[in-house]
VEXZAMAR-681839 format. One record per residue (C-alpha): residue in three letters; x negated, y, z negated. Coordinates in steps of 0.5 Angstrom, whole numbers. Example, Ala and Ser with C-alpha at 12.3 -4.5 7.8 and 13.67 -1.06 7.14 Angstrom:
BEGIN
{Ala,{-25,-9,-16}} {Ser,{-27,-2,-14}} 
***
This chain:
BEGIN
{Met,{71,-59,-18}} {Leu,{65,-55,-19}} {Arg,{66,-55,-26}} {Leu,{66,-63,-26}} {Tyr,{60,-63,-21}} {Ile,{56,-59,-26}} {Thr,{58,-64,-32}} {Ser,{56,-70,-28}} {Ile,{49,-67,-27}} {Leu,{48,-65,-34}} {Leu,{50,-72,-36}} {Met,{46,-75,-31}} {Ile,{40,-71,-33}} {Gly,{42,-73,-40}} {Ser,{41,-80,-38}} {Cys,{34,-80,-36}} {Asn,{27,-77,-36}} {Leu,{28,-70,-33}} {Asn,{21,-70,-29}} {Ser,{23,-77,-26}} {Cys,{30,-75,-24}} {Gln,{28,-69,-20}} {Ser,{27,-68,-13}} {Pro,{20,-65,-11}} {Glu,{24,-59,-9}} {Glu,{27,-58,-16}} {Ser,{20,-60,-20}} {Ala,{16,-55,-16}} {Ala,{22,-50,-18}} {Gln,{22,-52,-25}} {Asp,{14,-52,-25}} {Val,{14,-44,-23}} {Leu,{19,-43,-29}} {Asn,{15,-47,-34}} {Arg,{9,-43,-32}} {Val,{12,-36,-33}} {Leu,{17,-37,-38}} {Gly,{14,-43,-42}} {Lys,{17,-50,-43}} {Glu,{22,-48,-48}} {Glu,{25,-42,-44}} {Ala,{25,-46,-38}} {Ser,{28,-52,-40}} {Lys,{35,-48,-41}} {Phe,{35,-48,-33}} {Ile,{37,-54,-29}} {Phe,{35,-54,-21}} {Asn,{39,-58,-16}} {Tyr,{37,-59,-9}} {Thr,{41,-60,-3}} {Glu,{38,-61,3}} {Asn,{41,-57,9}} {Asp,{39,-53,15}} {Thr,{43,-47,14}} {Leu,{40,-40,11}} {Asp,{37,-41,5}} {Thr,{43,-40,-1}} {Tyr,{43,-41,-8}} {Val,{49,-42,-13}} {Val,{48,-40,-20}} {Gln,{53,-43,-26}} {Val,{52,-43,-33}} {Glu,{55,-49,-37}} {Asn,{54,-52,-44}} {Asn,{49,-47,-45}} {Lys,{45,-49,-39}} {Val,{43,-45,-33}} {Ile,{45,-49,-27}} {Val,{42,-47,-20}} {Ser,{43,-50,-14}} {Ala,{40,-49,-7}} {Asn,{38,-52,-1}} {Ala,{30,-49,-1}} {Ser,{25,-49,-7}} {Thr,{24,-42,-6}} {Ala,{32,-41,-6}} {Leu,{32,-45,-13}} {Thr,{27,-40,-16}} {Arg,{30,-34,-13}} {Gly,{37,-36,-16}} {Ala,{33,-37,-23}} {Tyr,{30,-30,-22}} {Asp,{36,-27,-21}} {Tyr,{40,-30,-27}} {Leu,{34,-27,-31}} {Lys,{34,-20,-28}} {Tyr,{42,-19,-28}} {Ala,{44,-24,-34}} {Thr,{39,-23,-39}} {Asn,{35,-16,-37}} {Ser,{28,-20,-36}} {Met,{23,-19,-31}} {Ile,{16,-22,-29}} {Ser,{12,-17,-25}} {Trp,{4,-16,-24}} {Ser,{4,-11,-30}} {Gly,{7,-16,-35}} {Glu,{13,-20,-37}} {Asn,{20,-17,-41}} {Ile,{23,-24,-43}} {Asn,{29,-23,-46}} {Ile,{33,-30,-46}} {Pro,{38,-30,-52}} {Ala,{40,-37,-55}} {Glu,{47,-36,-53}} {Leu,{46,-36,-45}} {Pro,{51,-30,-42}} {Glu,{56,-34,-37}} {Ile,{55,-32,-30}} {Glu,{57,-34,-23}} {Arg,{53,-32,-17}} {Thr,{52,-34,-10}} {Asn,{47,-31,-5}} {Thr,{45,-32,2}} {Ser,{39,-29,5}} {Pro,{40,-27,12}} {Tyr,{33,-29,14}} {Lys,{30,-35,15}} {Asn,{23,-33,14}} {Arg,{21,-28,9}} {Tyr,{14,-26,10}} {Tyr,{9,-23,5}} {Met,{2,-20,5}} {Asn,{-2,-16,10}} {Val,{-9,-18,13}} {Cys,{-12,-12,10}} {Ala,{-10,-15,3}} {Phe,{-15,-20,3}} {Gly,{-20,-14,3}} {Tyr,{-17,-9,-1}} {Thr,{-14,-14,-6}} {Thr,{-15,-21,-6}} {Pro,{-23,-22,-4}} {Tyr,{-25,-24,-10}} {Trp,{-19,-27,-13}} {Asn,{-20,-34,-17}} {Trp,{-14,-40,-17}} {Glu,{-11,-37,-24}} {Arg,{-10,-30,-20}} {Trp,{-7,-34,-14}} {Glu,{-3,-38,-18}} {Lys,{1,-32,-21}} {Glu,{1,-29,-14}} {Ile,{5,-35,-11}} {Asp,{9,-35,-17}} {Trp,{11,-28,-16}} {Met,{13,-30,-9}} {Ala,{17,-36,-11}} {Leu,{21,-32,-16}} {Arg,{23,-27,-10}} {Gly,{24,-32,-5}} {Met,{19,-31,-1}} {Asn,{17,-37,4}} {Phe,{13,-34,10}} {Pro,{6,-32,7}} {Leu,{-1,-31,10}} {Ala,{-6,-36,7}} {Leu,{-13,-34,10}} {Val,{-18,-36,5}} {Ala,{-23,-40,8}} {Asn,{-23,-38,15}} {Glu,{-31,-37,15}} {Ala,{-32,-43,12}} {Ile,{-29,-47,17}} {Ala,{-31,-43,23}} {Thr,{-38,-43,20}} {Arg,{-38,-51,22}} {Val,{-36,-49,29}} {Trp,{-41,-44,30}} {Lys,{-46,-49,28}} {Lys,{-43,-55,32}} {Leu,{-44,-50,38}} {Gly,{-52,-49,36}} {Leu,{-52,-43,33}} {Thr,{-57,-41,27}} {Gln,{-55,-39,20}} {Asp,{-58,-32,22}} {Glu,{-54,-31,28}} {Ile,{-48,-33,24}} {Asn,{-50,-28,18}} {Glu,{-51,-23,23}} {Phe,{-44,-24,26}} {Tyr,{-40,-24,19}} {Thr,{-39,-18,14}} {Ala,{-39,-18,6}} {Pro,{-32,-21,3}} {Ser,{-29,-15,2}} {Leu,{-29,-13,9}} {Leu,{-27,-20,12}} {Pro,{-20,-17,15}} {Trp,{-24,-13,19}} {Gln,{-29,-18,22}} {Arg,{-23,-22,23}} {Met,{-20,-17,27}} {Gly,{-26,-15,31}} {Asn,{-27,-9,28}} {Ile,{-34,-9,25}} {Asn,{-39,-14,25}} {Gly,{-46,-15,21}} {Leu,{-45,-12,15}} {Gly,{-47,-16,9}} {Gly,{-46,-23,12}} {Glu,{-51,-26,8}} {Leu,{-46,-26,2}} {Leu,{-43,-32,5}} {Thr,{-47,-37,2}} {Glu,{-46,-44,2}} {Glu,{-44,-43,-6}} {Trp,{-39,-38,-3}} {Arg,{-36,-42,3}} {Asn,{-35,-48,-2}} {Gly,{-31,-44,-7}} {Gln,{-27,-42,-2}} {Ile,{-25,-48,1}} {Ala,{-24,-51,-6}} {Leu,{-19,-45,-7}} {Gln,{-15,-46,-1}} {His,{-14,-53,-2}} {Lys,{-10,-51,-9}} {Ile,{-7,-45,-5}} {Leu,{-4,-49,1}} {Asn,{-2,-55,-4}} {Arg,{2,-50,-8}} {Met,{5,-47,-2}} {Lys,{7,-54,0}} {Glu,{10,-56,-6}} {Leu,{14,-50,-6}} {Ser,{16,-51,2}} {Met,{13,-45,4}} {Asn,{10,-44,11}} {Pro,{4,-41,10}} {Ile,{1,-37,16}} {Leu,{-6,-40,17}} {Pro,{-12,-37,21}} {Ala,{-14,-38,28}} {Phe,{-19,-36,33}} {Ala,{-18,-30,36}} {Gly,{-24,-29,41}} {Phe,{-29,-26,37}} {Val,{-36,-29,38}} {Pro,{-43,-28,35}} {Lys,{-47,-24,40}} {Gly,{-52,-30,39}} {Ile,{-47,-34,43}} {Ser,{-50,-31,49}} {Arg,{-57,-35,48}} {Leu,{-53,-42,49}} {Tyr,{-47,-40,54}} {Ser,{-51,-35,58}} {Glu,{-46,-35,64}} {Asn,{-40,-33,59}} {Glu,{-39,-25,59}} {Leu,{-38,-22,53}} {Leu,{-34,-16,53}} {Pro,{-36,-10,47}} {Val,{-30,-7,43}} {Ser,{-30,-1,38}} {Trp,{-27,1,32}} {Gly,{-27,7,27}} {Gly,{-33,10,30}} {Phe,{-38,5,28}} {Pro,{-45,5,31}} {Glu,{-47,0,36}} {Lys,{-50,-5,31}} {Tyr,{-43,-6,28}} {Lys,{-39,-7,34}} {Ala,{-36,-14,36}} {Tyr,{-35,-18,42}} {Leu,{-29,-21,45}} {Ile,{-31,-27,50}} {Ser,{-28,-27,57}} {Pro,{-21,-30,57}} {Lys,{-19,-36,61}} {Thr,{-26,-39,60}} {Pro,{-28,-47,58}} {Leu,{-31,-44,52}} {Phe,{-25,-40,50}} {Glu,{-21,-46,49}} {Lys,{-27,-50,47}} {Ile,{-28,-46,41}} {Gly,{-21,-45,39}} {Lys,{-20,-52,39}} {Leu,{-26,-54,35}} {Phe,{-23,-49,30}} {Ile,{-16,-52,29}} {Glu,{-19,-59,29}} {Glu,{-24,-57,23}} {Trp,{-19,-53,20}} {Glu,{-14,-59,20}} {Ser,{-19,-64,18}} {Glu,{-20,-60,12}} {Phe,{-13,-58,10}} {Gly,{-8,-62,14}} {Lys,{-4,-60,20}} {Gly,{-1,-53,20}} {Lys,{4,-50,24}} {Tyr,{3,-42,24}} {Tyr,{-3,-39,26}} {Leu,{-5,-32,26}} {Ala,{-10,-29,31}} {Asp,{-11,-22,33}} {Ser,{-15,-19,39}} {Phe,{-13,-12,40}} {Asn,{-11,-9,33}} {Glu,{-12,-2,33}} {Met,{-17,-2,38}} {Asp,{-18,0,46}} {Leu,{-17,-5,51}} {Pro,{-23,-8,54}} {Lys,{-25,-5,60}} {Thr,{-25,-9,66}} {Asp,{-24,-8,74}} {Arg,{-18,-12,73}} {Pro,{-11,-9,72}} {Val,{-9,-9,65}} {Thr,{-3,-13,65}} {Glu,{-7,-19,68}} {Leu,{-12,-18,63}} {Leu,{-7,-18,57}} {Ala,{-3,-24,60}} {Asp,{-10,-28,61}} {Tyr,{-12,-27,53}} {Gly,{-5,-28,51}} {Ser,{-5,-35,55}} {Ser,{-12,-37,52}} {Ile,{-11,-36,45}} {Tyr,{-4,-40,45}} {Glu,{-8,-45,50}} {Ser,{-13,-46,45}} {Leu,{-9,-47,39}} {Lys,{-5,-52,43}} {Ser,{-11,-56,45}} {Gly,{-12,-57,38}} {Asn,{-5,-58,35}} {Thr,{1,-58,40}} {Asp,{6,-56,35}} {Ala,{2,-49,34}} {Val,{6,-43,34}} {Trp,{1,-37,35}} {Val,{3,-31,30}} {Val,{1,-24,32}} {Gln,{1,-17,28}} {Gly,{6,-12,31}} {Trp,{2,-6,28}} {Met,{-1,-4,34}} {Phe,{6,-3,37}} {Thr,{7,2,32}} {Tyr,{0,5,32}} {Gln,{-2,5,39}} {Arg,{4,7,43}} {Asn,{-1,10,48}} {Ile,{-3,3,50}} {Trp,{3,-1,48}} {Asn,{9,-1,52}} {Lys,{14,-6,54}} {Glu,{10,-7,60}} {Thr,{4,-9,56}} {Ala,{7,-12,51}} {Asn,{11,-17,55}} {Ala,{4,-18,59}} {Leu,{1,-21,53}} {Phe,{6,-26,51}} {Ser,{9,-27,58}} {Lys,{5,-34,59}} {Ile,{8,-36,51}} {Pro,{14,-41,50}} {Asp,{19,-37,46}} {Asp,{19,-42,41}} {Lys,{11,-42,40}} {Leu,{10,-34,38}} {Met,{12,-30,32}} {Ile,{11,-23,32}} {Leu,{10,-20,25}} {Asp,{13,-13,26}} {Tyr,{12,-10,19}} {Ala,{12,-2,19}} {Tyr,{19,0,20}} {Glu,{18,6,15}} {Tyr,{13,9,20}} {Asn,{18,8,26}} {Gly,{23,12,22}} {Ile,{19,16,17}} {Ala,{12,18,19}} {Tyr,{12,17,26}} {Lys,{19,18,28}} {Asn,{17,14,35}} {Gly,{23,9,35}} {Phe,{25,3,32}} {Asn,{20,-3,35}} {Tyr,{26,-7,36}} {Glu,{29,-2,41}} {Val,{23,1,44}} {Phe,{21,-6,46}} {Glu,{28,-9,47}} {Gly,{27,-15,42}} {Tyr,{21,-17,45}} {Asn,{24,-20,51}} {Asn,{27,-25,46}} {Lys,{21,-27,43}} {Pro,{21,-28,35}} {Trp,{19,-23,31}} {Val,{20,-21,24}} {Tyr,{22,-14,21}} {Gly,{19,-11,15}} {Phe,{15,-5,12}} {Met,{8,-4,10}} {Leu,{9,0,4}} {Asn,{2,1,2}} {Ser,{-5,3,5}} {Gly,{-11,1,2}} {Gly,{-8,-1,-5}} {Lys,{-7,7,-6}} {Thr,{-4,8,-13}} {Gly,{0,14,-11}} {His,{7,14,-11}} {Thr,{10,15,-5}} {Gly,{16,11,0}} {Val,{23,13,1}} {His,{27,8,-3}} {Asp,{34,11,0}} {Tyr,{31,8,7}} {Tyr,{28,2,4}} {Ala,{35,0,1}} {Thr,{39,2,8}} {Asn,{35,1,14}} {Pro,{35,-7,14}} {Ile,{42,-7,15}} {Glu,{41,-3,22}} {Leu,{37,-9,24}} {Leu,{43,-14,22}} {Arg,{48,-10,26}} {Ser,{43,-9,32}} {Pro,{44,-13,38}} {Tyr,{37,-14,38}} {Asn,{38,-18,32}} {Lys,{39,-25,36}} {Ser,{31,-25,37}} {Asn,{29,-23,30}} {Ser,{26,-29,26}} {Gly,{26,-26,19}} {Phe,{24,-20,14}} {Gly,{19,-18,10}} {Phe,{13,-13,7}} {Ala,{6,-13,9}} {Pro,{2,-9,4}} {Glu,{-5,-7,5}} {Gly,{-6,-7,-3}} {Ile,{-1,-9,-9}} {Glu,{-1,-8,-16}} {Asn,{2,-1,-15}} {Asn,{9,2,-14}} {Glu,{12,-4,-17}} {Val,{19,-1,-17}} {Thr,{18,-1,-9}} {Phe,{16,-8,-9}} {Glu,{22,-10,-13}} {Leu,{27,-6,-9}} {Val,{24,-9,-2}} {Ser,{24,-16,-4}} {Asp,{32,-15,-6}} {Met,{33,-13,1}} {Ala,{31,-20,3}} {Trp,{37,-23,0}} {Thr,{43,-18,2}} {Thr,{47,-16,8}} {Glu,{49,-10,5}} {Ala,{46,-3,3}} {Ile,{43,-3,-4}} {Asp,{47,2,-9}} {Leu,{41,5,-12}} {Asp,{45,9,-17}} {Lys,{46,2,-20}} {Trp,{40,-1,-18}} {Tyr,{36,4,-22}} {Asn,{40,2,-28}} {Asp,{39,-5,-27}} {Tyr,{32,-5,-26}} {Ser,{30,-1,-32}} {Lys,{34,-6,-36}} {Ala,{31,-12,-33}} {Arg,{24,-8,-34}} {Tyr,{24,-4,-40}} {Gly,{30,-8,-44}} {Ala,{35,-1,-43}} {Cys,{37,5,-39}} {Pro,{38,11,-43}} {Thr,{41,17,-40}} {Ala,{34,20,-40}} {Met,{31,14,-36}} {Ala,{37,14,-31}} {Glu,{36,22,-30}} {Ala,{28,21,-29}} {Trp,{29,15,-23}} {Gln,{34,20,-20}} {Leu,{29,26,-20}} {Leu,{24,21,-17}} {Arg,{28,18,-12}} {Lys,{29,25,-9}} {Thr,{21,27,-10}} {Ser,{16,21,-11}} {Tyr,{20,16,-8}} {Gly,{24,21,-3}} {Thr,{18,22,1}} {Met,{13,18,5}} {Thr,{6,20,5}} {Asp,{2,15,10}} {His,{-5,16,5}} {Pro,{-3,19,-2}} {Arg,{-9,21,-5}} {Phe,{-11,26,-10}} {Gly,{-15,32,-8}} {Phe,{-21,30,-12}} {Gln,{-20,23,-9}} {Gly,{-21,25,-1}} {Asp,{-26,28,3}} {Ser,{-31,26,-1}} {Gly,{-28,30,-7}} {Ser,{-24,36,-4}} {Trp,{-22,43,-8}} {Ser,{-16,43,-4}} {Ile,{-9,39,-6}} {Gly,{-8,32,-4}} {Thr,{-3,29,0}} {Ile,{1,26,-6}} {Asn,{8,29,-7}} {Lys,{7,35,-12}} {Asp,{15,37,-12}} {Ala,{15,40,-19}} {Arg,{21,36,-21}} {Ile,{17,30,-21}} {Phe,{14,33,-28}} {Asp,{21,34,-30}} {Ala,{22,26,-29}} {Ile,{16,24,-32}} {Glu,{18,28,-38}} {Lys,{25,25,-38}} {Phe,{21,18,-38}} {Leu,{17,19,-43}} {Ser,{23,22,-48}} {Cys,{25,15,-48}} {Ser,{19,12,-52}} {Asp,{22,12,-59}} {Glu,{27,7,-56}} {Leu,{23,3,-51}} {Lys,{16,4,-55}} {Asp,{17,-4,-56}} {Ser,{17,-6,-49}} {Glu,{10,-7,-46}} {Leu,{12,-6,-39}} {Tyr,{15,1,-41}} {Lys,{8,3,-44}} {Ala,{5,1,-38}} {Asp,{9,5,-33}} {Ala,{9,11,-38}} {Leu,{1,11,-38}} {Glu,{1,11,-31}} {Phe,{6,16,-30}} {Ser,{2,20,-35}} {Ala,{-4,19,-32}} {Thr,{-1,22,-25}} {Val,{1,28,-29}} {Leu,{-6,29,-31}} {Cys,{-9,28,-24}} {His,{-4,33,-21}} {Lys,{-6,38,-26}} {Ala,{-13,37,-25}} {Glu,{-13,38,-18}} {Asp,{-10,44,-19}} {Trp,{-15,47,-24}} {Phe,{-21,44,-19}} {Gly,{-18,49,-14}} {Tyr,{-17,54,-19}} {Ala,{-25,54,-21}} {Tyr,{-27,54,-13}} {Asn,{-23,60,-12}} {Ala,{-25,63,-18}} {His,{-32,62,-16}} {Gln,{-31,65,-9}} {Asn,{-28,71,-13}} {Leu,{-35,71,-16}} {Asp,{-31,70,-23}} {Phe,{-36,65,-26}} {Glu,{-34,65,-33}} {Thr,{-27,63,-30}} {Arg,{-30,58,-26}} {Asp,{-33,54,-31}} {Met,{-27,54,-36}} {Ala,{-23,52,-30}} {Gly,{-28,46,-28}} {Glu,{-29,44,-35}} {Trp,{-21,43,-36}} {Ala,{-20,40,-30}} {Leu,{-26,35,-32}} {Gln,{-22,34,-39}} {Leu,{-16,32,-35}} {Leu,{-19,27,-31}} {Thr,{-22,24,-38}} {Asp,{-16,24,-41}} {Ala,{-12,20,-35}} {Asp,{-18,15,-35}} {Arg,{-17,14,-43}} {Leu,{-10,13,-42}} {Leu,{-11,8,-37}} {Glu,{-16,4,-41}} {Asn,{-9,1,-44}} {His,{-6,-1,-38}} {Pro,{-6,-8,-36}} {Thr,{-8,-8,-28}} {Leu,{-10,-1,-27}} {Asn,{-17,-2,-29}} {Leu,{-24,-2,-25}} {Gln,{-27,-7,-30}} {Arg,{-22,-13,-28}} {Trp,{-24,-12,-21}} {Ile,{-31,-12,-22}} {Asp,{-30,-18,-27}} {Phe,{-27,-22,-21}} {Ala,{-33,-21,-16}} {Arg,{-38,-23,-21}} {Ala,{-34,-29,-23}} {Thr,{-35,-31,-16}} {Ser,{-42,-34,-17}} {Lys,{-46,-37,-22}} {Asp,{-53,-33,-20}} {Thr,{-54,-27,-23}} {Lys,{-57,-24,-17}} {Gln,{-51,-26,-12}} {Gln,{-46,-23,-18}} {Asp,{-50,-16,-17}} {Lys,{-49,-17,-9}} {Tyr,{-41,-18,-10}} {Glu,{-40,-13,-15}} {Glu,{-44,-8,-10}} {Asp,{-39,-10,-5}} {Ala,{-33,-10,-9}} {Arg,{-35,-2,-11}} {Arg,{-36,-1,-4}} {Ile,{-29,-3,-1}} {Leu,{-26,2,-7}} {Thr,{-30,8,-5}} {Val,{-35,9,1}} {Trp,{-32,3,5}} {Gly,{-38,3,10}} {Pro,{-45,3,11}} {Pro,{-50,8,7}} {Lys,{-50,15,9}} {Leu,{-45,13,15}} {Lys,{-39,18,15}} {Leu,{-33,15,17}} {Gly,{-25,16,17}} {Val,{-25,10,12}} {Asn,{-29,13,7}} {Asp,{-25,14,1}} {Tyr,{-19,10,3}} {Ala,{-17,6,-2}} {Ala,{-16,12,-7}} {Arg,{-14,8,-14}} {Met,{-12,11,-20}} {Trp,{-16,6,-25}} {Gly,{-19,7,-31}} {Gly,{-27,7,-31}} {Leu,{-26,9,-23}} {Ile,{-24,16,-25}} {Arg,{-29,17,-31}} {Asp,{-35,14,-27}} {Tyr,{-34,16,-20}} {Tyr,{-28,21,-19}} {Arg,{-30,25,-25}} {Glu,{-37,25,-24}} {Arg,{-37,27,-17}} {Met,{-33,33,-18}} {Ala,{-38,35,-24}} {Gly,{-43,34,-19}} {Lys,{-40,39,-14}} {Leu,{-38,44,-20}} {Glu,{-46,44,-22}} {Ser,{-47,45,-15}} {Leu,{-43,51,-15}} {Arg,{-47,54,-21}} {Leu,{-53,53,-18}} {Asn,{-51,55,-11}} {Glu,{-53,49,-8}} {Thr,{-50,44,-3}} {Tyr,{-48,38,-6}} {Asp,{-50,31,-3}} {Asn,{-44,27,-5}} {Arg,{-46,21,-1}} {Ala,{-53,21,-5}} {Phe,{-48,20,-11}} {Glu,{-43,15,-8}} {Asp,{-48,11,-5}} {Ala,{-52,11,-12}} {Trp,{-46,9,-15}} {Val,{-44,3,-11}} {Lys,{-51,0,-13}} {Lys,{-50,1,-20}} {Lys,{-47,-5,-25}} {Gly,{-42,-5,-30}} {Val,{-37,1,-33}} {Ser,{-39,6,-38}} {Lys,{-35,5,-45}} {Ile,{-30,9,-47}} {Asp,{-25,8,-53}} {Pro,{-18,8,-51}} {Phe,{-13,12,-55}} {Glu,{-11,9,-62}} {Asp,{-3,11,-60}} {Pro,{-3,11,-53}} {Leu,{4,12,-52}} {Glu,{5,18,-57}} {Thr,{-2,21,-54}} {Ala,{1,21,-47}} {Arg,{7,25,-49}} {Gln,{2,30,-52}} {Leu,{-3,30,-46}} {Val,{3,31,-41}} {Lys,{6,37,-45}} {Gln,{0,40,-46}} {Ala,{-2,40,-38}} {Ile,{5,42,-36}} {Glu,{5,48,-41}} {Arg,{-2,51,-39}} {Pro,{0,55,-34}} {Ile,{-6,57,-28}} {Pro,{-7,64,-27}} {Ile,{-6,68,-21}} {Ile,{-12,69,-17}} {Val,{-11,76,-13}} {Lys,{-18,79,-10}} {Glu,{-19,86,-12}} {Asp,{-19,88,-4}} {Asp,{-12,84,-3}} {Ile,{-6,88,-1}} {Val,{0,86,-5}} {Val,{6,87,-1}} {Gly,{11,85,-6}} {Asp,{15,79,-10}} {Trp,{19,74,-7}} {Ser,{24,70,-11}} {Ser,{28,63,-9}} {Arg,{34,67,-11}} {Asp,{34,71,-4}} {Asn,{34,67,3}} {Ser,{32,73,6}} {Met,{27,79,4}} {Glu,{23,85,7}} {Trp,{18,89,5}} {Pro,{15,95,8}} {Ile,{7,95,10}} {Lys,{3,101,10}} {Arg,{1,103,18}} {Val,{-6,104,16}} {His,{-6,97,14}} {Leu,{-3,94,20}} {Pro,{-8,93,25}} {Lys,{-13,90,20}} {Ile,{-8,84,18}} {Lys,{-12,77,19}} {Glu,{-7,73,14}} {Ile,{-1,73,10}} {Lys,{-1,69,4}} {Phe,{5,67,0}} {Ile,{3,65,-7}} {Tyr,{8,61,-12}} {Thr,{7,64,-19}} {Ser,{13,61,-23}} {Gly,{19,56,-23}} {Lys,{20,49,-23}} {Ser,{24,49,-16}} {Ala,{21,48,-9}} {Val,{21,53,-4}} {Asn,{20,52,3}} {Ile,{18,58,8}} {Lys,{22,58,14}} {Glu,{20,64,18}} {Val,{15,70,18}} {Thr,{16,76,22}} {Leu,{12,82,22}} {Ile,{15,88,25}} {Ala,{13,95,28}} {Asp,{17,100,30}} {Gly,{23,96,30}} {Lys,{20,90,34}} {Pro,{17,84,32}} {Ile,{10,83,34}} {Tyr,{8,77,30}} {Lys,{13,71,29}} {Ser,{12,64,26}} {Ser,{17,59,25}} {His,{11,54,21}} {Glu,{14,52,15}} {Ser,{10,52,8}} {Leu,{12,48,2}} {Leu,{11,52,-4}} {Asn,{12,47,-11}} {Lys,{7,49,-16}} {Ala,{4,54,-20}} {Asn,{-2,58,-15}} {Ser,{0,54,-9}} {Ile,{-1,58,-3}} {Gly,{2,58,4}} {Ile,{-2,62,9}} {Tyr,{-1,65,16}} {Ser,{-7,67,20}} {Leu,{-6,72,26}} {Glu,{-9,76,31}} {Met,{-6,83,31}} {Pro,{-5,85,39}} {Glu,{-10,90,41}} {Gly,{-8,98,40}} {Val,{-2,96,35}} {Arg,{1,102,32}} {Ala,{7,103,28}} {Asn,{9,110,28}} {Asn,{16,109,26}} {Gly,{14,104,20}} {Ala,{12,97,19}} {Ser,{15,91,15}} {Leu,{14,84,13}} {Lys,{21,80,14}} {Val,{21,73,11}} {Thr,{26,67,11}} {Ile,{26,62,5}} {Asp,{30,56,3}} {Gly,{30,55,-5}} {Asn,{34,53,-11}} {Gln,{38,59,-13}} {Gly,{40,57,-19}} {Glu,{37,57,-26}} {Ser,{30,54,-24}} {Gln,{29,59,-19}} {Ala,{22,60,-17}} {Lys,{18,67,-16}} {Gly,{11,69,-13}} {Lys,{7,74,-9}} {Val,{6,76,-2}} {Ile,{-1,79,0}} {Leu,{-4,81,6}} {Ile,{-11,79,7}} {Leu,{-15,85,11}} {Glu,{-21,85,16}} {Glu,{-27,88,13}} 
***
């Protein structure tokens, strides 16, 4: 029966012009393939849309050398086509490029798939600062196609928020100066929208910029509408220009604060349950829908990452009024509006948000008029270990909510995230009794164009009711991305699964990227097995060298190795300086700088990890040269210092990109300045360098390697094989040697040294396996006088574990003293070794 049905479709298509026969849903799906594959390859796909209100489902068949994709939604049609491309033809479309491998004779396959989620959410409010603030339509078009191919249908669409709001403020009587004092530069608008900061570059939102944003949003929304996506639009959250008091002096403004910003940058919330609150909310919806047409889902966040306003009223009453005010203001402009709110605060601020306060905020909202974007479950389960939100908040009292992951903070490029967790945890939700109030699944990265393997994995989780078998998935991924999965490639992914993609680091940065350029090791996983994995990955270059996506990933992995090694040598240089070994300091420092230069030069060949590309987007926003300079400064600021000049904040160095151009012009030069300050015995003014760099224009020139893939292999081999010498001061007391071969070791300590011990130091000197120091005990006269169960992970040459202690007054060891340690380590061939050192009081 199915074969006859498909044959009838083919006959019908053959009897008419393709476009005239297609439904709007089929035409939209066909257009996606035309753009990403080209019309010739796209013509091998035939789409059949069948309307029904069940969960999105696609069916893929091959008949008469045509791929027939049948589905009940546009994004299910495109997802079905993409899955055929991936699993039948070993093809992939990604941020870094495409691997299209469609044979003349199409492989026959039958595949039926249903997403268990009505809504498949994508994007983060902060991505509109860390990723998209200066995107043009060409880049947005590619991103919407990326969403469609992965079947995402519930995206954020916040462009032009300020352009519409400016109309509202002017209708209310505010001046342009008062409006400028309210807003921020484009890259900081996400935090302005959430009430975190005000008044930092608002003059950059010129009429040219506002008109450009409106034109861009029209294109974005039209395309999303073509694909039957449900965009989440901006709304009024209660934050107002301070100048509103000039016009409505009777309305109380409640100050809010965030991130340690000074008073001049603070935002103000208008009091709830006032006529002005509803008036502004209604005006915004009316202006928005007058420009863009009617919407349904509207985002408004009033308390994200912030303490609650201080009033004399019970907090639950205040929250209930705010929730009601937001919803009623939406409803007054659109009776069908659904209030959408981020759920990050419920994960991040458990000191404020519990069942009582959360229920109060939503208590006056009808169940079908609310949607909670609860997107940080890796923080629940891995980083914070504070219990799943859907259990802690008991399904949000039956209010609809979307489950998901954040995946990335700030657009950082460091490799992190637990793939085994992503591949299994959503299944726990599907089997939970709280799933009845769940309304979707998705992911909300603060920045994209990084960790592409993770995004591909999580987008696949949106279309399965079973845990993903990662052994098979990595092989399929490699075949689709690179064209093949050699044995060494499969082994590389398994090692990465246990290391880089087996741990979650909340903010992965290299040492030289954080704290204004640190001498210490960063927060990116540095397990020695990562280097083995990358060497295995690079060993596939002879077989996969013709794959552009393999080249891109090989360059990224290689740069990662060089950056890891650079931070090692920076630390070694600093330690040598502390030992007054200035010759070694200079040698180590120069080698660290060279490693960064080489990493940067490799990335000049990468399609996306590039500073010039980012700056080009910013400058293209205006035709006026002076305005272009301002936009470039803003684009540089969000990548580096984040906030105002000279102001030290927790968000400094937040974005942490491993990008060509950014490494050589910013991170390398900052570390070069710090090394020079050591030579001159001066204090390095890092902020003077940073603020000056933000105001610079352009990117320095560098010649990319002629054969980057082969050069990458050589540089990685050289970096890994060049050992870092052990640093032991002349007055340090070497107690003995430890080895991962022994789980428990004990060494004698001279009685004369015992009262003077201030630190016990464990240094990793050789090996490839990681060692975890579990317990350290200092024994005198047969009794423990110091014991620590603090665990220290040592996993690379010259990594150090330090235990500081204060010896009991009058301690003696008439019958001897010893140091005992318990460790976990690999007892096989790749055993690790090291030294134990006592640091004595002078």
